[in-house]
N, C-alpha and C positions, 0 to 999 in steps of 0.2 A: 129586463136585463140591463145592466148598466154597460154604456159603451165600449168600455176597455174589454168586458167579458165577449161582447159581441163580435170584436176584433180577433180576440183569441180564438172564439169559436170558428169563425171565417177562415183563420189562417190553419186551424187543426183540421177542419173539412179539406182545404186544398191539399195540405200534407198527406192526409188519409187516402183521399180519392184521386188525386192528380200527382203521382209519385216524382214527376220531374220538377214540382214546386219544392221538395225536399232537397233535391240536388242543387237547385238554383239558390236555396237558401231565401226563399220568397216570404216576406214580411208584409202583413196588412199594418200600413202605417195609420190610416185614418179614413173615416167615412162620416160626412156630415151632409148638410143640405144642398151642397155644390158639387162635391166630387167624391170619388174613392181613390186612394193612393196606396199602391203596392210598391215595395222597394226589394232591391236584391244588390247583395255586395259585388263589385266589379271582380273581386277575387275568385269568386266561383262562376264567374260570367265571362271572362276574358278570351281573345282570341290570340293569335301568335303575334299581333302588333301591341298587344298591352291595352287595347280598347275593347269595349264590350263587344260581344259576339253578336252577329246579326239576328241568329236564332233566338238567342236570349232576348234581345230586344223585342223581336215579334211575339215570343211566347208570353212576356210579362204583358206587353199591350193587350193580347188577346185575354190573358187572364184578369187584367183589370176590368175588362167589360164584362166577363163572365162573373165575377165576383160582385159587381155593382148589382147585377140583375138578380144574384142569388140573395143579396142582402135585401132588395127592394121587394123582390116577390114573397119572401119569408115563407116559402112552401118548399120543404125538403123532398117532396114527390115530384116536383116539376123537373123535366130534363131540360138543360139550356146547352145549345150546341152553337157553334159559330157556322153561318151559312156561306158568307163571302166576306173578303176583306180586300182593302188596299192599303198599302204602306209607302210612305216615303222616308228614306233614311237621307237625312241633310247633311249631318255631320258627326263625327265621332263622338262617343260618352266615354270619358275617360275616369269617371267616378261612380259613387253609388248611383245604380239605375232606379230612377222613379217615376213610375207609369202613373198618369194622373187621368182617371176617365171622368170626364164631366158628365152631371147628371142631366138627361135630356129634358126638355121644357115640360112643364106640367101637363099641358095637352097631349103630347106625345106618349108620355108615360102613362096617364088616364087611359087613352084609347088602346095603348098595348095591354094593359091589365084587363080592361073590359073584354076586349076580343079573347083574351086567354079565358077568362072566366065563361065566355059566351060560347065558344068554339072549341076550347082546348087546345088552341095552338095560336100563336101570335109572333110577328116578328117586329123588331126594332132596331135602329142603325144608332150606333155609339162612337163617339169619337175619345180617343187618349191619345195623350202627348207625353213624350219623353224629352225633357230639357237637359242642356249641357252648356255650361257658361251662361246662363240665363237668357238663353236662345233655345227654340224648338230643334232638336236632333232629330226626334222621328216623329211623325204624323201617322196616325193609324185611324182608318174608319171601318168599322165592322158592321155586318148585319148579323143579329143573333136570333136564334129561334127558340121559343120556349114551347114546351108540349107537356101536358098532362099524361 
């Protein structure tokens, strides 16, 4: 499957199975060897002050990790959930929300996949950032669990 088709398939999956992503107008911008990037327009995700709503920032950060694992595992039968998270809101976001989930190091990812294959369940910690004005506006760390 071509990369652009894979991104469209992922976006379609999110919109079909997580209705909030349609309302937020989530778009899967990119996925490569370094990271997965999701975007959402400010117009559909603003608060009363005209900046990005904290709930939208949190949701997009969590979705970026979820989407990265969904693509990495390439197994549509695996259930992925968030187990715990920590979030720091450092500054307001005043434009397009761009959540970047960095791919974990190779050893961690391999261990995660091996544990899932052997035990049918595995967990991994992922980090996502959202920038504004060239600086980190939101820092998110989440522990995700995958289960067959």
